[in-house]
py3Dmol code that shows the C-alpha trace and the ligand (Angstrom):
import py3Dmol

protein = """\
ATOM      1  CA  UNK A   1     -38.749 -26.224  31.478  1.00  0.00           C
ATOM      2  CA  UNK A   2     -38.667 -22.692  32.829  1.00  0.00           C
ATOM      3  CA  UNK A   3     -41.381 -20.371  31.533  1.00  0.00           C
ATOM      4  CA  UNK A   4     -40.574 -16.662  31.329  1.00  0.00           C
ATOM      5  CA  UNK A   5     -43.159 -14.017  30.585  1.00  0.00           C
ATOM      6  CA  UNK A   6     -41.002 -10.961  31.235  1.00  0.00           C
ATOM      7  CA  UNK A   7     -38.555  -9.830  28.544  1.00  0.00           C
ATOM      8  CA  UNK A   8     -36.145  -8.261  31.015  1.00  0.00           C
ATOM      9  CA  UNK A   9     -36.081 -11.352  33.254  1.00  0.00           C
ATOM     10  CA  UNK A  10     -35.353 -13.839  30.459  1.00  0.00           C
ATOM     11  CA  UNK A  11     -32.757 -11.474  29.008  1.00  0.00           C
ATOM     12  CA  UNK A  12     -30.900 -11.317  32.328  1.00  0.00           C
ATOM     13  CA  UNK A  13     -31.105 -15.105  32.696  1.00  0.00           C
ATOM     14  CA  UNK A  14     -29.704 -15.653  29.198  1.00  0.00           C
ATOM     15  CA  UNK A  15     -26.895 -13.117  29.535  1.00  0.00           C
ATOM     16  CA  UNK A  16     -25.836 -14.961  32.687  1.00  0.00           C
ATOM     17  CA  UNK A  17     -25.833 -18.308  30.798  1.00  0.00           C
ATOM     18  CA  UNK A  18     -23.877 -16.822  27.890  1.00  0.00           C
ATOM     19  CA  UNK A  19     -21.312 -15.431  30.315  1.00  0.00           C
ATOM     20  CA  UNK A  20     -20.810 -19.028  31.496  1.00  0.00           C
ATOM     21  CA  UNK A  21     -20.037 -20.018  27.869  1.00  0.00           C
ATOM     22  CA  UNK A  22     -23.388 -21.739  27.305  1.00  0.00           C
ATOM     23  CA  UNK A  23     -24.642 -21.540  23.702  1.00  0.00           C
ATOM     24  CA  UNK A  24     -28.225 -20.465  23.128  1.00  0.00           C
ATOM     25  CA  UNK A  25     -30.447 -21.985  20.440  1.00  0.00           C
ATOM     26  CA  UNK A  26     -33.756 -20.325  19.638  1.00  0.00           C
ATOM     27  CA  UNK A  27     -36.984 -21.570  18.042  1.00  0.00           C
ATOM     28  CA  UNK A  28     -39.513 -18.737  17.596  1.00  0.00           C
ATOM     29  CA  UNK A  29     -43.129 -19.859  17.070  1.00  0.00           C
ATOM     30  CA  UNK A  30     -46.684 -18.610  17.169  1.00  0.00           C
ATOM     31  CA  UNK A  31     -47.839 -21.636  19.162  1.00  0.00           C
ATOM     32  CA  UNK A  32     -50.518 -24.197  18.239  1.00  0.00           C
ATOM     33  CA  UNK A  33     -47.512 -26.482  18.108  1.00  0.00           C
ATOM     34  CA  UNK A  34     -47.162 -29.628  16.008  1.00  0.00           C
ATOM     35  CA  UNK A  35     -44.392 -32.064  15.100  1.00  0.00           C
ATOM     36  CA  UNK A  36     -42.892 -29.537  12.648  1.00  0.00           C
ATOM     37  CA  UNK A  37     -42.158 -27.153  15.520  1.00  0.00           C
ATOM     38  CA  UNK A  38     -40.876 -29.999  17.675  1.00  0.00           C
ATOM     39  CA  UNK A  39     -38.445 -31.067  14.921  1.00  0.00           C
ATOM     40  CA  UNK A  40     -36.888 -27.598  15.248  1.00  0.00           C
ATOM     41  CA  UNK A  41     -36.625 -27.981  19.035  1.00  0.00           C
ATOM     42  CA  UNK A  42     -34.998 -31.392  18.518  1.00  0.00           C
ATOM     43  CA  UNK A  43     -32.418 -29.947  16.131  1.00  0.00           C
ATOM     44  CA  UNK A  44     -31.856 -27.057  18.528  1.00  0.00           C
ATOM     45  CA  UNK A  45     -31.222 -29.471  21.390  1.00  0.00           C
ATOM     46  CA  UNK A  46     -28.665 -31.360  19.301  1.00  0.00           C
ATOM     47  CA  UNK A  47     -26.592 -28.324  18.397  1.00  0.00           C
ATOM     48  CA  UNK A  48     -27.131 -25.791  21.199  1.00  0.00           C
ATOM     49  CA  UNK A  49     -26.534 -26.188  24.918  1.00  0.00           C
ATOM     50  CA  UNK A  50     -29.699 -24.327  25.927  1.00  0.00           C
ATOM     51  CA  UNK A  51     -32.899 -24.683  23.875  1.00  0.00           C
ATOM     52  CA  UNK A  52     -35.210 -21.664  24.029  1.00  0.00           C
ATOM     53  CA  UNK A  53     -38.618 -21.586  22.311  1.00  0.00           C
ATOM     54  CA  UNK A  54     -41.012 -18.663  22.169  1.00  0.00           C
ATOM     55  CA  UNK A  55     -44.757 -18.502  21.662  1.00  0.00           C
ATOM     56  CA  UNK A  56     -46.167 -15.169  20.554  1.00  0.00           C
ATOM     57  CA  UNK A  57     -48.929 -14.628  18.010  1.00  0.00           C
ATOM     58  CA  UNK A  58     -47.574 -11.492  16.427  1.00  0.00           C
ATOM     59  CA  UNK A  59     -50.384  -9.159  15.309  1.00  0.00           C
ATOM     60  CA  UNK A  60     -48.143  -6.975  13.133  1.00  0.00           C
ATOM     61  CA  UNK A  61     -47.518  -9.803  10.650  1.00  0.00           C
ATOM     62  CA  UNK A  62     -51.219 -10.442   9.980  1.00  0.00           C
ATOM     63  CA  UNK A  63     -52.438  -8.385   7.042  1.00  0.00           C
ATOM     64  CA  UNK A  64     -55.905  -9.858   7.624  1.00  0.00           C
ATOM     65  CA  UNK A  65     -57.413  -9.255  11.080  1.00  0.00           C
ATOM     66  CA  UNK A  66     -59.872 -12.177  10.752  1.00  0.00           C
ATOM     67  CA  UNK A  67     -56.888 -14.490  10.230  1.00  0.00           C
ATOM     68  CA  UNK A  68     -55.326 -13.116  13.434  1.00  0.00           C
ATOM     69  CA  UNK A  69     -58.589 -13.493  15.394  1.00  0.00           C
ATOM     70  CA  UNK A  70     -58.972 -17.097  14.252  1.00  0.00           C
ATOM     71  CA  UNK A  71     -55.351 -18.115  14.837  1.00  0.00           C
ATOM     72  CA  UNK A  72     -55.516 -21.296  16.965  1.00  0.00           C
ATOM     73  CA  UNK A  73     -54.348 -21.017  20.577  1.00  0.00           C
ATOM     74  CA  UNK A  74     -53.540 -24.252  22.437  1.00  0.00           C
ATOM     75  CA  UNK A  75     -51.133 -23.064  25.124  1.00  0.00           C
ATOM     76  CA  UNK A  76     -51.635 -25.887  27.683  1.00  0.00           C
ATOM     77  CA  UNK A  77     -51.001 -28.511  25.003  1.00  0.00           C
ATOM     78  CA  UNK A  78     -48.038 -26.482  23.659  1.00  0.00           C
ATOM     79  CA  UNK A  79     -46.380 -26.371  27.080  1.00  0.00           C
ATOM     80  CA  UNK A  80     -46.897 -30.113  27.429  1.00  0.00           C
ATOM     81  CA  UNK A  81     -45.310 -30.796  24.005  1.00  0.00           C
ATOM     82  CA  UNK A  82     -42.328 -28.545  24.761  1.00  0.00           C
ATOM     83  CA  UNK A  83     -41.809 -30.196  28.169  1.00  0.00           C
ATOM     84  CA  UNK A  84     -41.839 -33.625  26.521  1.00  0.00           C
ATOM     85  CA  UNK A  85     -39.391 -32.500  23.808  1.00  0.00           C
ATOM     86  CA  UNK A  86     -36.888 -31.490  26.491  1.00  0.00           C
ATOM     87  CA  UNK A  87     -37.017 -27.776  25.637  1.00  0.00           C
ATOM     88  CA  UNK A  88     -35.214 -25.867  28.409  1.00  0.00           C
ATOM     89  CA  UNK A  89     -36.955 -22.507  28.279  1.00  0.00           C
ATOM     90  CA  UNK A  90     -40.223 -21.111  26.974  1.00  0.00           C
ATOM     91  CA  UNK A  91     -40.597 -17.381  26.465  1.00  0.00           C
ATOM     92  CA  UNK A  92     -44.330 -16.635  26.470  1.00  0.00           C
ATOM     93  CA  UNK A  93     -44.642 -12.844  26.503  1.00  0.00           C
ATOM     94  CA  UNK A  94     -47.640 -10.518  26.438  1.00  0.00           C
ATOM     95  CA  UNK A  95     -48.052  -7.929  23.686  1.00  0.00           C
ATOM     96  CA  UNK A  96     -46.653  -5.224  26.000  1.00  0.00           C
ATOM     97  CA  UNK A  97     -43.437  -7.161  26.579  1.00  0.00           C
ATOM     98  CA  UNK A  98     -42.795  -7.348  22.826  1.00  0.00           C
ATOM     99  CA  UNK A  99     -44.006  -3.891  21.816  1.00  0.00           C
ATOM    100  CA  UNK A 100     -43.609  -1.759  24.989  1.00  0.00           C
ATOM    101  CA  UNK A 101     -43.684   1.576  23.177  1.00  0.00           C
ATOM    102  CA  UNK A 102     -45.685   0.507  20.099  1.00  0.00           C
ATOM    103  CA  UNK A 103     -42.998   2.020  17.845  1.00  0.00           C
ATOM    104  CA  UNK A 104     -42.690  -0.184  14.746  1.00  0.00           C
ATOM    105  CA  UNK A 105     -39.571  -0.098  12.595  1.00  0.00           C
ATOM    106  CA  UNK A 106     -39.561  -0.654   8.857  1.00  0.00           C
ATOM    107  CA  UNK A 107     -37.000  -2.631   6.894  1.00  0.00           C
ATOM    108  CA  UNK A 108     -35.667  -2.441   3.359  1.00  0.00           C
ATOM    109  CA  UNK A 109     -36.265  -5.936   2.044  1.00  0.00           C
ATOM    110  CA  UNK A 110     -36.224  -5.064  -1.663  1.00  0.00           C
ATOM    111  CA  UNK A 111     -37.314  -7.630  -4.234  1.00  0.00           C
ATOM    112  CA  UNK A 112     -38.077 -10.283  -1.596  1.00  0.00           C
ATOM    113  CA  UNK A 113     -41.009  -8.241  -0.387  1.00  0.00           C
ATOM    114  CA  UNK A 114     -42.531  -7.683  -3.826  1.00  0.00           C
ATOM    115  CA  UNK A 115     -43.229 -11.314  -4.758  1.00  0.00           C
ATOM    116  CA  UNK A 116     -45.442 -14.175  -3.594  1.00  0.00           C
ATOM    117  CA  UNK A 117     -46.078 -13.814   0.184  1.00  0.00           C
ATOM    118  CA  UNK A 118     -44.826 -10.226   0.029  1.00  0.00           C
ATOM    119  CA  UNK A 119     -47.213  -9.406  -2.803  1.00  0.00           C
ATOM    120  CA  UNK A 120     -50.275 -11.261  -1.490  1.00  0.00           C
ATOM    121  CA  UNK A 121     -49.801 -10.323   2.167  1.00  0.00           C
ATOM    122  CA  UNK A 122     -48.759  -6.646   2.117  1.00  0.00           C
ATOM    123  CA  UNK A 123     -46.890  -5.680   5.275  1.00  0.00           C
ATOM    124  CA  UNK A 124     -46.510  -9.306   6.384  1.00  0.00           C
ATOM    125  CA  UNK A 125     -42.715  -9.424   6.190  1.00  0.00           C
ATOM    126  CA  UNK A 126     -42.360  -6.030   7.890  1.00  0.00           C
ATOM    127  CA  UNK A 127     -44.296  -7.556  10.804  1.00  0.00           C
ATOM    128  CA  UNK A 128     -42.129 -10.687  10.730  1.00  0.00           C
ATOM    129  CA  UNK A 129     -38.978  -8.531  10.920  1.00  0.00           C
ATOM    130  CA  UNK A 130     -40.420  -6.386  13.710  1.00  0.00           C
ATOM    131  CA  UNK A 131     -41.123  -9.360  15.950  1.00  0.00           C
ATOM    132  CA  UNK A 132     -37.975 -11.299  15.026  1.00  0.00           C
ATOM    133  CA  UNK A 133     -35.691  -8.321  15.678  1.00  0.00           C
ATOM    134  CA  UNK A 134     -37.318  -7.818  19.091  1.00  0.00           C
ATOM    135  CA  UNK A 135     -37.122 -11.533  19.955  1.00  0.00           C
ATOM    136  CA  UNK A 136     -33.466 -11.727  18.890  1.00  0.00           C
ATOM    137  CA  UNK A 137     -32.691  -8.695  20.984  1.00  0.00           C
ATOM    138  CA  UNK A 138     -34.265 -10.357  24.040  1.00  0.00           C
ATOM    139  CA  UNK A 139     -33.068 -13.955  23.544  1.00  0.00           C
ATOM    140  CA  UNK A 140     -29.665 -13.162  21.973  1.00  0.00           C
ATOM    141  CA  UNK A 141     -29.245 -16.629  20.458  1.00  0.00           C
ATOM    142  CA  UNK A 142     -26.109 -18.031  18.872  1.00  0.00           C
ATOM    143  CA  UNK A 143     -28.256 -20.228  16.622  1.00  0.00           C
ATOM    144  CA  UNK A 144     -31.709 -19.698  15.164  1.00  0.00           C
ATOM    145  CA  UNK A 145     -33.857 -22.622  13.972  1.00  0.00           C
ATOM    146  CA  UNK A 146     -36.424 -22.072  11.206  1.00  0.00           C
ATOM    147  CA  UNK A 147     -38.611 -24.300   9.029  1.00  0.00           C
ATOM    148  CA  UNK A 148     -38.284 -24.603   5.261  1.00  0.00           C
ATOM    149  CA  UNK A 149     -42.097 -24.709   5.190  1.00  0.00           C
ATOM    150  CA  UNK A 150     -41.943 -20.879   5.277  1.00  0.00           C
ATOM    151  CA  UNK A 151     -39.311 -20.662   2.559  1.00  0.00           C
ATOM    152  CA  UNK A 152     -39.623 -16.980   1.700  1.00  0.00           C
ATOM    153  CA  UNK A 153     -39.725 -16.091   5.396  1.00  0.00           C
ATOM    154  CA  UNK A 154     -36.429 -17.956   5.874  1.00  0.00           C
ATOM    155  CA  UNK A 155     -34.802 -15.768   3.219  1.00  0.00           C
ATOM    156  CA  UNK A 156     -36.335 -12.629   4.751  1.00  0.00           C
ATOM    157  CA  UNK A 157     -34.987 -13.539   8.197  1.00  0.00           C
ATOM    158  CA  UNK A 158     -31.535 -14.285   6.742  1.00  0.00           C
ATOM    159  CA  UNK A 159     -31.704 -10.829   5.150  1.00  0.00           C
ATOM    160  CA  UNK A 160     -32.758  -9.318   8.494  1.00  0.00           C
ATOM    161  CA  UNK A 161     -29.750 -10.934  10.195  1.00  0.00           C
ATOM    162  CA  UNK A 162     -27.561  -9.261   7.532  1.00  0.00           C
ATOM    163  CA  UNK A 163     -29.307  -5.894   7.969  1.00  0.00           C
ATOM    164  CA  UNK A 164     -28.862  -6.066  11.756  1.00  0.00           C
ATOM    165  CA  UNK A 165     -25.234  -7.207  11.346  1.00  0.00           C
ATOM    166  CA  UNK A 166     -25.607  -9.761  14.117  1.00  0.00           C
ATOM    167  CA  UNK A 167     -23.632 -12.936  14.503  1.00  0.00           C
ATOM    168  CA  UNK A 168     -26.298 -15.626  14.414  1.00  0.00           C
ATOM    169  CA  UNK A 169     -26.201 -18.887  12.553  1.00  0.00           C
ATOM    170  CA  UNK A 170     -29.501 -19.666  10.846  1.00  0.00           C
ATOM    171  CA  UNK A 171     -30.464 -23.348  10.492  1.00  0.00           C
ATOM    172  CA  UNK A 172     -33.267 -24.283   8.131  1.00  0.00           C
ATOM    173  CA  UNK A 173     -34.989 -27.585   8.763  1.00  0.00           C
ATOM    174  CA  UNK A 174     -36.944 -29.767   6.393  1.00  0.00           C
ATOM    175  CA  UNK A 175     -40.730 -29.546   6.330  1.00  0.00           C
ATOM    176  CA  UNK A 176     -42.461 -32.164   8.457  1.00  0.00           C
ATOM    177  CA  UNK A 177     -45.511 -33.594   6.679  1.00  0.00           C
ATOM    178  CA  UNK A 178     -48.625 -35.624   7.479  1.00  0.00           C
ATOM    179  CA  UNK A 179     -48.806 -39.125   5.935  1.00  0.00           C
ATOM    180  CA  UNK A 180     -50.642 -37.829   2.840  1.00  0.00           C
ATOM    181  CA  UNK A 181     -47.974 -35.167   2.235  1.00  0.00           C
ATOM    182  CA  UNK A 182     -49.789 -32.185   3.763  1.00  0.00           C
ATOM    183  CA  UNK A 183     -47.211 -29.906   5.396  1.00  0.00           C
ATOM    184  CA  UNK A 184     -47.916 -29.640   9.119  1.00  0.00           C
ATOM    185  CA  UNK A 185     -49.179 -26.189   9.981  1.00  0.00           C
ATOM    186  CA  UNK A 186     -50.965 -24.545  12.892  1.00  0.00           C
ATOM    187  CA  UNK A 187     -53.605 -23.434  10.407  1.00  0.00           C
ATOM    188  CA  UNK A 188     -54.432 -27.103   9.653  1.00  0.00           C
ATOM    189  CA  UNK A 189     -56.180 -27.082  13.049  1.00  0.00           C
ATOM    190  CA  UNK A 190     -58.858 -24.935  11.382  1.00  0.00           C
ATOM    191  CA  UNK A 191     -59.598 -27.649   8.787  1.00  0.00           C
ATOM    192  CA  UNK A 192     -62.288 -30.290   9.356  1.00  0.00           C
ATOM    193  CA  UNK A 193     -61.556 -33.956   8.559  1.00  0.00           C
ATOM    194  CA  UNK A 194     -62.800 -33.728   4.961  1.00  0.00           C
ATOM    195  CA  UNK A 195     -60.862 -30.515   4.336  1.00  0.00           C
ATOM    196  CA  UNK A 196     -57.677 -32.079   5.757  1.00  0.00           C
ATOM    197  CA  UNK A 197     -57.800 -34.853   3.163  1.00  0.00           C
ATOM    198  CA  UNK A 198     -58.539 -32.284   0.475  1.00  0.00           C
ATOM    199  CA  UNK A 199     -55.670 -30.079   1.697  1.00  0.00           C
ATOM    200  CA  UNK A 200     -53.058 -32.704   0.827  1.00  0.00           C
ATOM    201  CA  UNK A 201     -53.820 -31.879  -2.835  1.00  0.00           C
ATOM    202  CA  UNK A 202     -51.626 -28.825  -2.357  1.00  0.00           C
ATOM    203  CA  UNK A 203     -48.660 -31.184  -1.989  1.00  0.00           C
ATOM    204  CA  UNK A 204     -49.869 -33.150  -5.034  1.00  0.00           C
ATOM    205  CA  UNK A 205     -49.863 -29.916  -7.058  1.00  0.00           C
ATOM    206  CA  UNK A 206     -46.197 -29.353  -6.170  1.00  0.00           C
ATOM    207  CA  UNK A 207     -45.532 -32.986  -6.960  1.00  0.00           C
ATOM    208  CA  UNK A 208     -47.002 -32.576 -10.471  1.00  0.00           C
ATOM    209  CA  UNK A 209     -44.389 -29.901 -11.134  1.00  0.00           C
ATOM    210  CA  UNK A 210     -41.633 -31.912  -9.446  1.00  0.00           C
ATOM    211  CA  UNK A 211     -42.280 -34.917 -11.702  1.00  0.00           C
ATOM    212  CA  UNK A 212     -42.522 -32.900 -14.902  1.00  0.00           C
ATOM    213  CA  UNK A 213     -39.825 -30.324 -14.220  1.00  0.00           C
ATOM    214  CA  UNK A 214     -37.168 -30.199 -16.922  1.00  0.00           C
ATOM    215  CA  UNK A 215     -35.053 -27.452 -18.467  1.00  0.00           C
ATOM    216  CA  UNK A 216     -37.052 -25.185 -20.785  1.00  0.00           C
ATOM    217  CA  UNK A 217     -40.280 -23.225 -20.522  1.00  0.00           C
ATOM    218  CA  UNK A 218     -42.091 -23.653 -17.183  1.00  0.00           C
ATOM    219  CA  UNK A 219     -45.427 -22.004 -18.010  1.00  0.00           C
ATOM    220  CA  UNK A 220     -47.231 -25.187 -19.007  1.00  0.00           C
ATOM    221  CA  UNK A 221     -46.391 -27.135 -15.850  1.00  0.00           C
ATOM    222  CA  UNK A 222     -47.163 -24.138 -13.616  1.00  0.00           C
ATOM    223  CA  UNK A 223     -50.577 -23.800 -15.309  1.00  0.00           C
ATOM    224  CA  UNK A 224     -51.185 -27.517 -14.964  1.00  0.00           C
ATOM    225  CA  UNK A 225     -50.634 -27.281 -11.196  1.00  0.00           C
ATOM    226  CA  UNK A 226     -52.909 -24.211 -10.956  1.00  0.00           C
ATOM    227  CA  UNK A 227     -55.688 -26.033 -12.848  1.00  0.00           C
ATOM    228  CA  UNK A 228     -55.273 -29.074 -10.634  1.00  0.00           C
ATOM    229  CA  UNK A 229     -55.732 -26.930  -7.522  1.00  0.00           C
ATOM    230  CA  UNK A 230     -58.698 -25.055  -8.990  1.00  0.00           C
ATOM    231  CA  UNK A 231     -60.384 -28.323 -10.021  1.00  0.00           C
ATOM    232  CA  UNK A 232     -59.988 -29.380  -6.406  1.00  0.00           C
ATOM    233  CA  UNK A 233     -61.763 -26.248  -5.118  1.00  0.00           C
ATOM    234  CA  UNK A 234     -58.711 -24.244  -4.063  1.00  0.00           C
ATOM    235  CA  UNK A 235     -58.533 -20.513  -4.674  1.00  0.00           C
ATOM    236  CA  UNK A 236     -54.946 -20.077  -5.827  1.00  0.00           C
ATOM    237  CA  UNK A 237     -52.820 -17.044  -4.916  1.00  0.00           C
ATOM    238  CA  UNK A 238     -49.777 -18.307  -6.808  1.00  0.00           C
ATOM    239  CA  UNK A 239     -47.846 -21.303  -8.090  1.00  0.00           C
ATOM    240  CA  UNK A 240     -44.265 -20.336  -8.903  1.00  0.00           C
ATOM    241  CA  UNK A 241     -40.897 -21.832  -9.699  1.00  0.00           C
ATOM    242  CA  UNK A 242     -38.031 -19.688  -8.424  1.00  0.00           C
ATOM    243  CA  UNK A 243     -34.269 -19.660  -8.090  1.00  0.00           C
ATOM    244  CA  UNK A 244     -33.773 -21.450  -4.748  1.00  0.00           C
ATOM    245  CA  UNK A 245     -31.116 -18.959  -3.615  1.00  0.00           C
ATOM    246  CA  UNK A 246     -32.369 -15.554  -4.810  1.00  0.00           C
ATOM    247  CA  UNK A 247     -36.073 -16.409  -5.194  1.00  0.00           C
ATOM    248  CA  UNK A 248     -36.072 -14.765  -8.641  1.00  0.00           C
ATOM    249  CA  UNK A 249     -39.277 -16.039 -10.317  1.00  0.00           C
ATOM    250  CA  UNK A 250     -38.699 -18.147 -13.405  1.00  0.00           C
ATOM    251  CA  UNK A 251     -40.663 -18.756 -16.603  1.00  0.00           C
ATOM    252  CA  UNK A 252     -37.643 -20.553 -18.093  1.00  0.00           C
ATOM    253  CA  UNK A 253     -35.066 -22.794 -16.435  1.00  0.00           C
ATOM    254  CA  UNK A 254     -31.804 -24.029 -17.934  1.00  0.00           C
ATOM    255  CA  UNK A 255     -31.456 -26.860 -15.423  1.00  0.00           C
ATOM    256  CA  UNK A 256     -28.111 -25.706 -14.035  1.00  0.00           C
ATOM    257  CA  UNK A 257     -29.137 -24.351 -10.628  1.00  0.00           C
ATOM    258  CA  UNK A 258     -31.484 -25.406  -7.817  1.00  0.00           C
ATOM    259  CA  UNK A 259     -35.054 -24.172  -7.920  1.00  0.00           C
ATOM    260  CA  UNK A 260     -37.909 -24.093  -5.466  1.00  0.00           C
ATOM    261  CA  UNK A 261     -41.537 -24.731  -6.379  1.00  0.00           C
ATOM    262  CA  UNK A 262     -43.843 -22.659  -4.184  1.00  0.00           C
ATOM    263  CA  UNK A 263     -47.571 -22.255  -3.811  1.00  0.00           C
ATOM    264  CA  UNK A 264     -50.166 -20.499  -1.683  1.00  0.00           C
ATOM    265  CA  UNK A 265     -53.861 -21.297  -1.961  1.00  0.00           C
ATOM    266  CA  UNK A 266     -57.058 -21.038   0.042  1.00  0.00           C
ATOM    267  CA  UNK A 267     -59.102 -24.066   0.941  1.00  0.00           C
ATOM    268  CA  UNK A 268     -62.369 -22.410   1.945  1.00  0.00           C
ATOM    269  CA  UNK A 269     -61.290 -19.849   4.568  1.00  0.00           C
ATOM    270  CA  UNK A 270     -57.870 -21.307   5.332  1.00  0.00           C
ATOM    271  CA  UNK A 271     -54.770 -20.123   3.478  1.00  0.00           C
ATOM    272  CA  UNK A 272     -52.098 -22.800   3.058  1.00  0.00           C
ATOM    273  CA  UNK A 273     -48.537 -22.545   1.727  1.00  0.00           C
ATOM    274  CA  UNK A 274     -46.018 -25.175   0.732  1.00  0.00           C
ATOM    275  CA  UNK A 275     -42.835 -25.638  -1.296  1.00  0.00           C
ATOM    276  CA  UNK A 276     -40.376 -28.205  -2.621  1.00  0.00           C
ATOM    277  CA  UNK A 277     -36.725 -27.612  -3.454  1.00  0.00           C
ATOM    278  CA  UNK A 278     -35.314 -29.278  -6.577  1.00  0.00           C
ATOM    279  CA  UNK A 279     -31.598 -29.670  -7.137  1.00  0.00           C
ATOM    280  CA  UNK A 280     -30.233 -30.261 -10.653  1.00  0.00           C
ATOM    281  CA  UNK A 281     -29.591 -33.920 -11.308  1.00  0.00           C
ATOM    282  CA  UNK A 282     -31.713 -35.192  -8.442  1.00  0.00           C
ATOM    283  CA  UNK A 283     -34.912 -34.652  -6.540  1.00  0.00           C
ATOM    284  CA  UNK A 284     -34.175 -33.371  -3.084  1.00  0.00           C
ATOM    285  CA  UNK A 285     -36.761 -31.533  -1.056  1.00  0.00           C
ATOM    286  CA  UNK A 286     -34.474 -30.019   1.562  1.00  0.00           C
ATOM    287  CA  UNK A 287     -33.063 -26.501   1.460  1.00  0.00           C
TER     288      UNK A 287
END
"""
ligand_1 = """\
23
LIG
P -45.090 -20.620 13.147
O -45.527 -21.050 14.512
O -46.036 -21.021 12.064
O -44.706 -19.166 13.102
O -43.764 -21.431 12.828
C -42.653 -21.388 13.700
C -41.498 -22.069 13.027
O -41.836 -23.423 12.745
C -41.145 -21.425 11.668
O -39.739 -21.390 11.521
C -41.793 -22.376 10.684
O -41.186 -22.362 9.407
C -41.588 -23.704 11.381
N -42.538 -24.697 10.869
C -43.864 -24.531 10.682
N -44.400 -25.638 10.136
C -43.391 -26.536 9.967
C -43.291 -27.867 9.445
N -44.350 -28.498 8.976
N -42.082 -28.458 9.428
C -40.979 -27.813 9.903
N -40.998 -26.563 10.409
C -42.186 -25.928 10.445
"""
view = py3Dmol.view(width=600, height=400)
view.addModel(protein, "pdb")
view.setStyle({"model": 0}, {"cartoon": {"style": "trace"}})
view.addModel(ligand_1, "xyz")
view.setStyle({"model": 1}, {"stick": {}})
view.zoomTo()
view.show()
């Protein structure tokens, strides 16, 4: 695996590869890698000729500076995991390489930015778009690989691709989970052993809704999931059921279109998110 730290050097290298007709697949990450990230690299390797991953903990997407300061950094282990996965290139830039002039753009994301993660983490999606636009400009991928774990972020990035009018295919991969159902996340590294077991209750809360979901009013099952989380010592930001395509929040569902059940909750200091997609007529968790 080749490791690039300079934006201009990797850009030149990639332009040369693209000129040879080689397709570029890209997996952007913030490091502290786990099997969820590696599943994206694996998919990338299957579909794209050259697999590029990036590691950059982007400060502009953290609305809470303590969360940024405590973000786990495990770069030696990350490099080892990427090498073993067969990733071709790692882009591991400094802050200056990503934001050379410190000028930050803003994006019109509309409704998507007013709900759930947008509402509870003001400015978060602006930061996501700032870093993703810059990374796409440097890496110029044909294909972009994202995780369904960050469902709303996937829709925001699809919207960004539309806003930028760039020709990139976005692939969204299923959430990789621990045995107990807990979605793998870099933030899980901040949980102790007892908290990790407790954290899988977030998946159970989604499961309560999944099992009881039927056309009609959704308030009762949403409240049931909230109570379940609160009983288990979570501080809940939201539990929602939304249209899986538009993310319009629903209090009623007629059962004719796919929905996604989403939650965000704190276990002590650590904020966790998760979601499950439900298709009419069957239970399917993939996007
Ligand atoms: P992050 O490092 O948290 O910014 O995540 C980088 C990419 O990995 C994003 O597209 C995430 O959605 C994806 N990702 C994170 N956790 C998982 C998981 N458990 N399964 C699959 N993809 C994931």
